N, C-alpha and C positions, 0 to 999 in steps of 0.2 A: 831948225835941228833944235833937238829937245836941251836943255841947258843940263839939269840933271833925270836921272832915270833911279826912282826908288823902287827895289824890288823885295818884297816881302812875303809870308807863304799862305796868309788869306787875305778872301777879298774886303770883311771885315774889318782885319786890324789895317788893310791898305785906308779904310774910308777914313777911320778914326786919324790915323796919321798926317792923310792929305788936308785936314784941318789946320795941322798945328805948322804946314810949309806952305809956303808961297805959292805964286804964277809960276815959277822959275823951277817948281819941280813936275813931274810928273808919278803918282805914284800905281803901281800896281803888284799885279797878284800872280804867285806860282804856282799857286793851290799843291803847298806840300812840295815833294819830290819832283822833280820833274824827271827821274831816271833810276833805272832800279836792276837789280842784277833779274835776269829773265825768269819769270817764273816755273817754265818748262823745264829747263837747262841747269846743270849744277852749275853753271857760271864762273866757277873759279878752274885758274889753268894750275896745277897745282907742281907742274913743271917747271913755271916762270913765277918759282916763290909767292903763289898762292893769289895772285892776280886777279882781282875779280873782274870780270865785263860787263859793263854794264848797258842794258841796250836802254831805251824811249819807249816806252809803251804807247800803242796805238791811238788812246784816245787823251796824250800827252804831244804827240807831235805838231798839232796846228796850232797849240797853245806856243811850242817852243819857236818855231818860226817868224810869231808876232813880237815873240820876246827880243827876237837875233835880230829885228828887224829896228823896233824900239833904242837896243843896245847901240846898234851900227849907229843911227843917229841922235846918239847921246852924247857931250862930252863926257860926263861922267858918270859913272852907274854905284849907284850904294846897296850894296848885299845888305840887307836890314833884317833876316830869320832871325827865330828865336835864338837866345844865347846858348842852349844848352847845345849838347854835341849833336844832336839831331839835325839844328838850327844852323851850327857850322859846315855840318855835311852836306845841308842844302843848297849854303853860299856856294861851298866848292864844287858844286854840282852844276850851279849855275855859271860857275867862272868857267870850268872847262867845256861845255856841251853849248854856252855861247861864244866861244873864243876870247873871251875879254882880256883886253890887255891891262898889265898890274898899274900901268902908271896912271889910267884913266879909271880904274876902279877901286872901291874902298868898304871894306867892312866895318858894319854899327852895329852896336849892340846898345840894349837898354832893358831895364830891368822893370821897365811901366811901361803903359803907354801917355803919359801928359808931356803937354807944350814943353816944358825943361828940359823935360829926360829926351826928349826927341833932338830937340836943340842943341845940350850938351852934347849928345850921342854926335852930330851931325861934326861939333868942334875938334874933335878927339876920335878921327877914324882908326882904325887900324889894317894889318892885314890879315890875312884868312890866319886862323891858327891850327896848320896841319898836323900836330898833335892830338883836335879835338877829335879833327876829320879820322885820322890813324884811329882813336879810341874806339869810332861809330863804326867805320870799317870793319873793323876785327870783331866785335860785335854780330855786323851783320854776317859775316862771311863764316863766323863760330857757329852762328845758328843754323846758314845755310846747310853747312856741315851735318851736321847733328839731325836738322830735320830730313834732308835729302837721301842721307845712309842709311837712318835706322827707318825711318817710314815702312819703305819696300819691303826690308823684312819682318814688319808689323804686317804687313797684307799676305803676305807667304805663310808665316806661320798662324797669326792670330786670327786677321779678316780683313777681306780688302776695305779700301778707301779710309784705312785708319792712318794718322800721323803722331809721330813725338817731338818733342821739341826740348831745348837743352832747359828752359827756363820752367814750361808750361808742365813737363812730367814730374818736375820736382812739385810744383805745386797740387799737381794730384797727389803726387805719394801722402804728403802731407792730409790732404782728407783723407784718403784713404787706411793710414799710420790709424788716426784718428776714429774711422767708424769702426776699425777690429778692434780698437778698444772698450770702443763702444758695447759692441756683441760682444766681447767677453766680460764685460763686467757683470758683477754679483752685486747687487745691492744688500746692505746690512743693515738691522733695524735697530734702534735706540730710542731710549725714553728722555723728551727735554722738559724737565720739571717747571713751570714758573707758580708764582705764589703772587695773592694781592695782601698787601698788610694795608691795616687801615690806623691813618694817623690821624692829625686835625691841620689845616692851615693857618695862613697868621690870624685870620677871624675864629681861628675856633672849629670852623666846622667844619666835619669828616672827612676823608678823602682817599683815595687810595692813590696804593704806590706799588707797579709791578717789581718784581724781582725774579733774577732767574738762578736756579740750583746751579750751583759750581762744577759740577758733573751729571753725569748722562747714564742713564744703566742700559746693559747693554739687552735685559730682559725681564719680560712681567715681573717673574714675580722678584725680582730684586726692587723692581719699583714698586709694588703693594708690599712688602716690605719696607721700605723705606717709611710708603704713605701711614703703615701702621705706628710706622717710631711717632711722625706727627701728630697721632692723634691725643696724645696725651703732651706732648711738646710746650715749650713755653720759647717764645722768640725774643730778642732786646738787639739793640744796634752795638755790635763788637767794634767797628773802625768805622770810621768817617774821612776820605782824602779830597783834597780839592786840589785840584792844581789847573795851573794858566796851561791853553796850548795854543798855538801860533798855524792856520790854515795859509799858505800860500799860492797863487792865481796858478794856471800850468803858463806854460810859455806859448809864444804865439805860433800860427799852423802852419806845421811842413803838409807836404803833399798826403801823406801817410796820414795826418793825426785828423788832417780838413776830410778824408776820405772813413776817417772811424767815429769823427763828432757827428757828420752831416746824414752817415746813417741812422748815429743812434737819438740824434734829434730832431732832423727832418725826414729820417727813411727813403734817403736818396741811396740807391745802387751805386757804387764804384764809380760805373764809366758814365752814369747821371751827372754824379758831383763834378768830373773834368767836364765835363760838357759843359754845363754851364758855367763851371767858374774859366774855361778858358773864352764864354762871350764878353766874361766881365773882364776878362784881362783886354782883349781886342775893343771894349769898347771904353775901355783906359779908367775902370772903377779899382782895378786889384793889381797889383803887384804879378810877375808871373807866377803860373802854379806849379809849375813842375821846381821842388826844390826840398833840400834836404836839410836845409838850414833854420836853424831859429834868430839867428841874426835880425837885429833892426838898425838901420842904419840912422846917423846921430840925426838927421831933420826929421824921421820917422817919432823918435822918441821924444823932439822940443814938442812936435805936434800934438803927441799924447798928452804931455804934461797939460799944454794950453786946455786942449779939450778936458780934463777930469777936472781941473783947475774952476776950470770956467762951472762945468756941469753940476761938481760935487764937492769941492773946496781943496785946500792947500793938502788938508789930511789926509786925502782919500790918496795921493801921487806918491809913487815908491821907486822910482827909473831901478828898473834891472835890463843887464847884458847878458842873454842865456847863450849859454855854449850849448854845440850840438852832440849828444852823446853817439849818433848811431856813424858807422864807419864810414869813411870814406867822405862824409858831408864836407860839406864848398862854405866855408863861414864869408867867401867874399861873397858869395851871394845873401839874397835877403831870406826871409819867411813871407808867407803870404798875408800881405796885409791892406788896407784901402789904401787908396793913391792920395786920397782927401779925406781927413781923420773929421772935417769940417761935417761931414756929409753921414750923416747917421744910416739913412736909408738913402735909396734912387728910385729912379723912374726905370720900369720892367716888367716882366711877367712875374707873377707870384712866387713862383720857386727861382730867378733870381731875385727878388727881393728880401727872401728867406735865407738864400746862402749868402747876400751881401752883408746883413744884418748879424750872423752868425760869427763871422770873419770878423766885422770892425767890433763886437761884443769883446771877443777872442784878446784882438790885439790890444785893445783899451785895456782891458783886464790886467793884463799880463804888465803894466804901466803900475797899476793899482796897489795899493797898501793891503797887508796882512790882515787876514780875517783874526781876531782877536775871541777866543771862547773860558770857558771855565767850565773843566768836567770835575764833577764829583761822584765819589765810589764809597758808598754806602753798603759795610758787609754785618749780614745779620747772619747773629749765631741760634742753631737750634739745640734747645737744652738736651733731648736726647739723643743726639747724633754728632758727629766730625764734623759733617758738610757743612755748607754754609749757603745765604741765600746772597746775591748778587745785585742790588740796584744801582745804575746808572743815570746822570741826566746831566746837560749839556746846557748852557747859557752862554748866548751870544753877547760879547761885552762892545767888539766894535764890529761892525759887517765888514769896512773894506771892499775890498775886490766882489763879496758875495752881492754886493747890493748891485753889480751889473750883471753877472756871468757865474754858474756852478756847473763845470766840467760834469759832465755824466759816465756813467761805466757799463762796461759789457754785465758785470754782475749785480744785482741789486744789493743796495749797500745796507747793512740791517743800524748804522750806526744812526741813518736819517731817521728823522721823526722825532729824537729823543731831546725832550725838553726838561724842563725845570721841576725838583724836586721838595717836597713841602720841606719846610723849616724841621731838623732833626737834631738829634743830639745821642753823642758815645754813652751808652749805659741804659735808653730809653727804651723802655717796653712794647711793642708790638703787637697785636692782636693777627693774626689770621683768618681772609673771610673766605676765601678759598685755595684751594693747591689741585692745580692742572697739570696730570704729566701727560703727555703728548707722541705718542707714536712716530718717529719720523723715521727716514731714510734714506741712506747715502746715494748722493748723484753720481751718474757718472760724469767724464770729461765734456766740458759743453763742445755741440758739434760748432763748429767755422761759418759766420756770417764772411759775408764776399768782405767785410771793414776788418773782423778778427782775422782773417786767414792774409790780409795786408800788414796787417802788425805783426803777428807772425815772420812772414815772409822778411819784412826788415828787421827783427830780432835776429835774424839767423844769416842776414847779410846777403838773399838773393833777391833778384832785380832792383832798381834804381826808382826813383818817384817816376819815370815817363815808362817805364814797364809794368806798373802794378795793375793800371787800368785794363790794357790790351791782353795780358795773361790771365786775368779773370775772366771778358767778356770768351778768352780763343776756350778755356777748355770747357765753357757751357754751349759754346758752338758746336763744338767736335762732339757734344754727346758722351762727355766723360762725367761730367758734371752734370746737375741740377740744382738750382735753387726753386726752393717748396715750402709751403706751410703744411705742415704733417697732424692729423689730429692724435691728441695722446691718449689712454688707457684706462678703465674705471683702478682703483686700486682699492682695497680698505686696510684702514689702518684702527687704533684702537686708541681711544680716551678712558681716562682713570681722572676722577676726581673727587678731591676728598672737601667734603662741605657739609655742614653740621653734624659732625662727628660720624659724617658715614663716606664710604667708596663706594664710589657709584662707578661702573664702567660699560659705555658707549662704542657700539662698533662704526665707524664715519664711511663715508667714501670719498675720494679727491680724483682728480685727474693730475695723470702725471704722464711724461716722455710728449707734450707737444711743443710740436718747433714751429716757429715762424721764419721766415728766408730766411733759411736756415741753406747750409750747402753738402751735400747728399751724393756720393759718387755713384756711380750707374754700374751696373754687372761689368762693363765692359773697360770702362776706367781701372779698375781693381784688377782686371784679370790681366790690361797690358801693362801695367803698374808692376805685377808678377812676376810676368814676361822678362819687363826692362831692369828688375834689381838682379834678377838671375844671371842674367847675360852682360848687364849693362852698369853694373855696382857703381863704378866710380862716378857715371852722367848724373845717378837717382842722387849721389853723394850729398847731403845738405853743406859739409863743409867743401868739397870740390865746386861745388857752386859756386859758394861764397868765394872762394880764392879765386874763380875765374874773375869775380865783378874787380877784387881788389886789381888784379892786373889788366882790367880794360883802365881803371882809374891812374896806373902807371905808365901806361902806355898815354890818357892824356895828359901828364904831367912830364913829360919827355924822358922818363926813367925808364923804359922799356919800346923794345923794338914789335913795332904789331906782326911781323912775320916772321919773327922767331915763335913767338909767342903761340901761333896758330902751330908752327912746324911742330914745338914742344909737344902741342894735343893732339894735333892728326895722325901725326906717323901708329902709334899704340891706336888711338880709336878705329885707324882704318884698319890696323890688322885683326882689333877685336870683330869688326864689322865683318870680314871675309870668314872667321873662323866659324862665327857664330850662323853667319850663313849656313856654312856646311856641316854642323855637328850639333844644331840646336832641335830640337824639338817641336814639332805643332803643335801649338797650345789653345785651346778653345775654352781653359778652364773648366774642365769637364771633372764631376763629379759622380761615381759612381754612389747612388743611393739604399738598392738593394734589391731585390725581385720583384717583379708585378707576380701577386695571385695568382692570377687567371692564366695568364701564358705561362707562368716560368720564366720568361725574360726580364733581363736586367736592367731598372730604370736607371737613365742617369737622367743630370741636368749640365748643360751646356750654352754656349755662343752661338744662336741661330743666325743665320741672313738678316733677321729682323731683328733680333734681338734674345734674352735668354728664353730657352726653351727646355721641355722637357723630354724624354724620348725613352721608348720601351723598346727591346731591340736591338738588332744590328743591322748598320748595312749588307752587311754579307749573309745575313738570312734571306731564308726561300723566299720568305713571306716578308714585307715593306715594313719597316721599323714605323709606329705610329709615334706624331709629337703633337703637344701640345706648350702652347704661350703661358710663362710664367705670370702671373698677375701683380699689378701694381703695389709694391712692398713685399713681395716674394723675393729673394736674392740667391743665385747660384752656390754660395757659400755656407747658407743660413736654411734653406728651405727642409722641412723632413721628408721622410719616405710617403706619410699619410696625405702631407699636403700636396706632393706631389702626384700621389695616387687621385685625390681629388680632384685634379684638373681632367683626367681621360673621362669624366662623368660625360663631357659635355660632347656632341652638344644633348642639352635634357629637351625630350619632347614633354612640353605643358599641358598640351591639350587643344581643342580650336578654338578660333575666333572668328567670326563673320565668314566660316567655311572653308577657313584655312588655317594650318597648323602654326603652333606657335612655340617658337625651340629660343633658348638660351643658350648661347654658346661664349668661347673664350677666341680672340680674334690677333690682330698684328696692332692692334688699337685699342684691346682691351676688352673686355666682356660687351656682350651685345645680346640683345634681344631679336627675332627677326620672324616677320611675318608678312607674306604675300609680297617676297621677295624684297622687301625692304627691313631694313636696317635700323633699330634705335639704341641708341649706347646705354650702356648703364654706369651711373657715380657709384664707384665702390666707397666714395665718400659715406653715400645715403643706404647702399644694397648691397648685400653678399650673394653674387649672385649662387651661388647653391644652395641659398634658402628661397628666391624667388617661385611663388606660383603665380599660376594663370591670371589671377587676380591682379596682381601686381603689375606685372606683365601687361597687361590689360592698360593699366592706367598710366605705364611708361611709353607706351603706344599711343594713347588721346592727349598725354600731356604734347608729345611733341605734335602730331596732328594738330595741335591748338596754338604750338607757337609757329607752325608753318601758316596756323590762317593768319595770321598776326600778322604776319611781316607779308603780305600781300595787302598792300591798299588798293591797287587799281590795277585791272588788265583790261585789253582792249581789242574784239574780239577780229575788228578789220586791219589786225596788226597783232598776233599772237609772242614776235618776238620783242617786244615793248611789254616793259610794268614796271607800276610805281610801286619801291618796299620798303618796308620799314626798317632799318638798320642798323646795327652797331651805335653808328655816330649820325642816326636820324634817318630820314625818308631821301632815298635816291631814287632815278631811274637809271634802268638798264634795259640798252638795246644792242642788238646782238654783241650780247656777251661784253659789254664795255658798262661803265658805270657813267653817271653826270650827276652832277651836285646842282638839285634846285634850290631856285635863289630865293631869299629870306622870304621876300614880299608877295612869294605863292602859296598858295594852301594846296599838300597834295593829293589832300583827295580831292579835289575840285580841276585839277589837272585835265585838258580835254588829249586827244589826240596829236589837234594842232598845235598848240600848249608845249607837248612834250617835245615835237619834233623840232620845233624854234628854239627849246632850252637843247639839244643837242646841236644844231646848227652854231650857236652862238659859243655853246662852248667848244666846237673844235673850229671854228673860225678863229678865236682868241689862243687857243693853244697854237696854232698852226702863223700867228702874228707872233707870238714869244720865241717861237724856233727861228724864225726869219732875220729875227733882232740880235741873237746869239749868233747870227751868222756877218 
């Protein structure tokens, strides 16, 4: 009989904890939840006070049998799942399913997986917190209700296989609202005026000082009029103000701020950040990674102080206790920090090292002194007009926390890069070297990145640290949202330069509207959002969603009964569902663009079986309607009649190549060239299908053929089903539609048929052994 059985959620966590406990403890894993609501059924008994009906999934039944056996043979069972509501629910499910007795079951929690933290937890066990369990159950039940009742309406009224969710649909709405804002945005132009003034440095050498006019002009005429005034103007320093300023460090990381900063500094996606952070936590490197608190324990503050004193000196120390501003945050929890401040770096893969170093620097910097700066503002008077030029400079007097860490921002900071101004005094005359007026355009509101969407959700009180990453993954997996780069467009702008008493005009070009790793709602996401906003306004209301999160918090603290909260929501919601099923109109986001000039039939755009399409004619017409897929970048609510008409010019016959017709067409997966019954994709980044002629189509065909030729390293006449190929991750063997890795000591091009069969045999035996061990 085992004296102690410790159950955690993950094998990695079990492995780390096992190192800290002696031979009297057996540590095993539940691999997350061991039971859940049945995926195929509603699984909530409304008549029995919303009682959830849990089932053990097929893939967990064998594990549950093993855990029952281990629990039966143990004197004490320690439930050591994570400290949040999800972890508490896992502990409760284990207790229920394994039929654990209260007298020999102990619940332990810890914020970090270190020896001291584990041993301290063992010394102070507690019972399962039913309030935390109820809060998790309430969330699970409410989300099941919304998803299970709304999704079938979407299948009937919009398109099959769609889904809705209490938080995911609100997240999509944020993106849809922003996209519409951007599409309706009309840029306005103005002229920004800068000047270079010549003065002298400390050694008397001439230096240039850049200044900007304190006003912008809305037209070219106004700008030219101003420059004409400057032709005979004299300039002098009207005012000079020097002020000390301070810059404070950012607080330690919460889940949200870690996701944002890892995105900006390291280029990580939200799910990537959480996956790496999970590994760091389970390896005992950092504290728990799902938190909305910026609080640090006293031991952490002391450790940070020691590191700063040793590395930078006492003057760099400034211990602070941060208060969390986000609603519902729990100060008893800690921010994300290193478990050992002595370790500035760790062993691990490159991504783990980079994320750990980011956490280490941010935590240590949060306890460092403020940076001391001196800001100088120079006002330059113009003798011929009331406008003034302003020059600013910034001197770093004491670097403080900046010696270690600078927080990034989503938008470019124009303050960056300002340095020391040359020696100057009030009343001093200045010479203008040149004055440049550049036409600038207002910019539409920025599209969301994954990290900035998390920030917005946190501001609105939507979701919690444990839900941000799953929500963002879900809305992309469901096809409502796509994360991608988009090329900008060329735009002309005017530059007016006053130099040597002459005004010169130049027309320049710039690329505008380029996007990198931004979230874009697809047409189906916009149509679903419109339908839900029309019929379920409350569910998609940001305040309602935030209010529900507060109620979950109240359940967690024992202030609200979970079934009453569910009842208050479900009864009016279910009534609305029934009404909508009966009264709502089918919605495909259809938009009539006008009339096809050839047939005289209406031309419309809508959602088809495989995505957005244009349609000429009606299903009730004697002649069948004609359909064409929209191109990438074209949208139902913004495509024009002319753009839609051009889609029906396909397939275009370009001529013949190798005695076969070459055509360009648009299909389900985008534009393509067809030749000899084979299909060759056209990249809309490099080519417009409307412009492609025969010579370019032949290039596309030959490029693909060359790529395919390079893919084949070796074929075998004796066995046509066997090939050695070049793949995305290097050479490999394909045999009977299965892939086999080539050992590093083998040269792919030199492999014989016998060599390949030996590799396949060894690979198959290795897989069989692994499966046998699992049993």
